[in-house]
C-alpha positions, -999 to 999 in steps of 0.1 A, spaced: -505 249 321 -501 229 353 -528 221 378 -512 246 402 -512 273 376 -549 267 369 -556 270 406 -536 302 408 -553 315 377 -587 308 393 -576 327 424 -565 357 402 -599 356 384 -617 356 417 -598 387 428 -606 405 395 -643 396 400 -642 410 435 -625 442 423 -653 445 397 -679 440 424 -662 466 446 -663 491 417 -701 485 414 -705 491 451 -685 524 448 -703 536 417 -738 529 430 -731 543 465 -738 510 481 -708 511 504 -731 515 535 -758 493 521 -749 470 549 -742 495 577 -728 469 601 -703 441 599 -700 411 598 -738 411 599 -760 432 576 -788 451 593 -782 428 622 -788 396 601 -765 370 586 -787 371 555 -799 407 550 -836 417 547 -853 424 514 -879 448 528 -878 474 555 -905 456 575 -880 427 580 -855 450 598 -854 443 635 -843 475 651 -836 457 684 -806 441 666 -793 474 654 -767 494 674 -781 529 667 -752 545 686 -728 530 660 -750 546 633 -748 579 650 -710 577 652 -709 570 614 -732 599 608 -709 622 627 -679 610 607 -699 618 575 -707 653 587 -743 646 596 -761 655 628 -760 623 649 -793 634 666 -811 629 633 -803 592 634 -833 574 649 -850 540 643 -875 558 620 -848 576 600 -829 543 595 -861 526 583 -866 555 558 -831 551 545 -832 514 540 -826 504 504 -828 467 495 -809 471 462 -780 488 478 -781 464 507 -779 433 485 -753 450 463 -730 454 492 -739 419 506 -730 402 473 -697 420 473 -690 406 508 -700 371 497 -676 372 467 -647 376 492 -654 340 504 -644 321 473 -613 344 469 -603 335 505 -608 298 500 -589 298 466 -561 318 481 -558 293 510 -559 264 485 -531 281 465 -510 284 496 -515 248 505 -507 236 470 -476 257 468 -460 238 496 -452 209 472 -430 234 453 -410 246 482 -378 228 473 -378 239 436 -396 272 437 -395 287 472 -404 321 459 -438 308 448 -445 296 484 -435 330 499 -456 349 474 -486 326 482 -481 333 519 -480 370 511 -513 366 492 -531 350 522 -517 378 545 -531 404 521 -565 386 520 -567 388 558 -555 424 559 -580 435 533 -608 417 552 -599 437 583 -597 468 562 -631 461 546 -646 459 581 -629 492 589 -644 508 558 -678 501 573 -669 511 608 -653 544 596 -684 554 576 -664 551 542 -634 571 554 -616 582 523 -580 571 531 -593 537 542 -610 531 509 -579 540 489 -558 516 511 -584 489 505 -579 492 467 -541 495 470 -539 462 489 -561 445 463 -537 457 435 -507 445 455 -524 411 458 -530 411 421 -493 415 415 -485 385 437 -511 363 421 -500 371 386 -464 362 396 -476 329 413 -496 319 382 -467 326 359 -439 311 380 -457 280 392 -442 257 365 -409 243 355 -409 263 323 -427 297 326 -440 314 295 -415 337 278 -413 366 253 -378 370 238 -361 403 230 -339 402 199 -317 433 206 -294 435 236 -297 473 238 -335 473 236 -352 496 262 -386 479 258 -386 461 291 -376 493 310 -404 511 292 -429 484 301 -419 486 338 -422 524 336 -458 521 323 -466 497 351 -453 521 377 -472 550 361 -504 529 360 -502 520 397 -497 557 406 -526 566 383 -547 539 400 -541 553 435 -549 588 422 -580 574 406 -591 559 439 -588 594 454 -608 609 426 -635 583 433 -635 595 469 -644 629 455 -673 615 435 -685 597 467 -686 631 484 -705 645 455 -729 616 456 -738 624 492 -740 662 487 -758 662 453 -784 635 459 -808 633 430 -788 656 407 -776 647 372 -741 631 375 -731 649 342 -729 681 362 -703 668 386 -674 672 361 -673 710 365 -670 706 403 -643 679 399 -623 703 378 -618 725 408 -597 697 424 -560 694 418 -561 656 423 -587 653 395 -567 675 371 -534 657 378 -552 623 374 -567 634 341 -534 648 327 -514 618 340 -534 594 318 -520 611 287 -485 603 299 -494 566 301 -510 568 266 -480 583 250 -457 560 268 -477 530 256 -473 542 220 -435 542 225 -437 508 242 -457 493 213 -432 507 187 -402 492 205 -421 459 211 -429 456 174 -392 462 166 -374 443 193 -396 413 203 -393 380 185 -423 378 162 -433 415 169 -466 421 186 -482 391 203 -515 387 220 -503 403 252 -488 434 236 -520 439 216 -541 434 248 -520 461 267 -525 485 238 -562 478 236 -567 483 274 -548 516 274 -568 529 244 -601 518 261 -591 535 293 -584 567 274 -618 566 257 -636 560 290 -616 588 306 -627 612 279 -663 601 285 -660 606 322 -645 641 318 -667 653 289 -701 636 293 -702 632 331 -694 607 358 -715 578 345 -718 548 368 -713 521 342 -682 538 328 -668 542 363 -671 505 368 -656 495 335 -628 520 340 -617 504 373 -620 469 359 -600 477 327 -573 494 349 -570 462 370 -567 441 338 -540 464 326 -520 460 358 -522 422 355 -512 423 318 -482 445 324 -470 424 353 -473 393 332 -455 409 303 -426 421 325 -422 387 340 -423 370 307 -399 392 288 -364 376 285 -337 401 277 -314 394 248 -279 381 256 -252 407 253 
């Protein structure tokens, strides 16, 4: 692996860590732990106790606009109510999520600068690196809008969609940033395995967007069912078409993966390698977690692992599609 590839791989890892942190924020309801941006409770470093909150630095009118967007009565928002709602755990959960965006931004910029030395031989890598830095900036703006909008549902889904798009680019940059990219060879000219793999990737991306919308529903339940057992949410989620489609759609991916693995074992040189096994394991683990979420309840830790495993699956599928070399006809 070249130095450039190691840098691009570190950038990809930083993005996956940020996606994991974002999943923790969503699952714990810490999305408004820092209700302002770029400061947090009016501070560059957020307070750890309510007594440290300086209400003179807080724009209460902004809080009231957010309350109205969330369906609350703006007149209920006062300095006293904000003090009562202050939660240091949620505040620092969201703040750490913001901090993790910094190493990703620096690594993405470093990847772009390092890619310039490859412009003559691999111009696509440079353009992909430029696209990655644009997505970092766009998602930073979108992240601020998430706060300003009071966790507006469509904005949150777009936030995740841009992160997945950036993941696609970074996997490509990591794979292509060398003279001899890693390959998997197909032994049969008529093999449909690459097409099946591409189909699973497309289905996974669609499933991911639907999953983000389902998580928006759980966010609404978290606000309307404060203090209630999360295991009781499933019955309410089943009244949503989005949830039912998302749950049923996962079986299509699972069955498609079984077909994919059969053809991969038959048509790839050497049969199953580490990447095919990883894809199969990730899909199986996602199905298990999906069953837990649908049958046992919307458990926070399972939600977090579900999002992270889905991101790993997207990265693995993109790498596999890039690496597969069709057989000569």
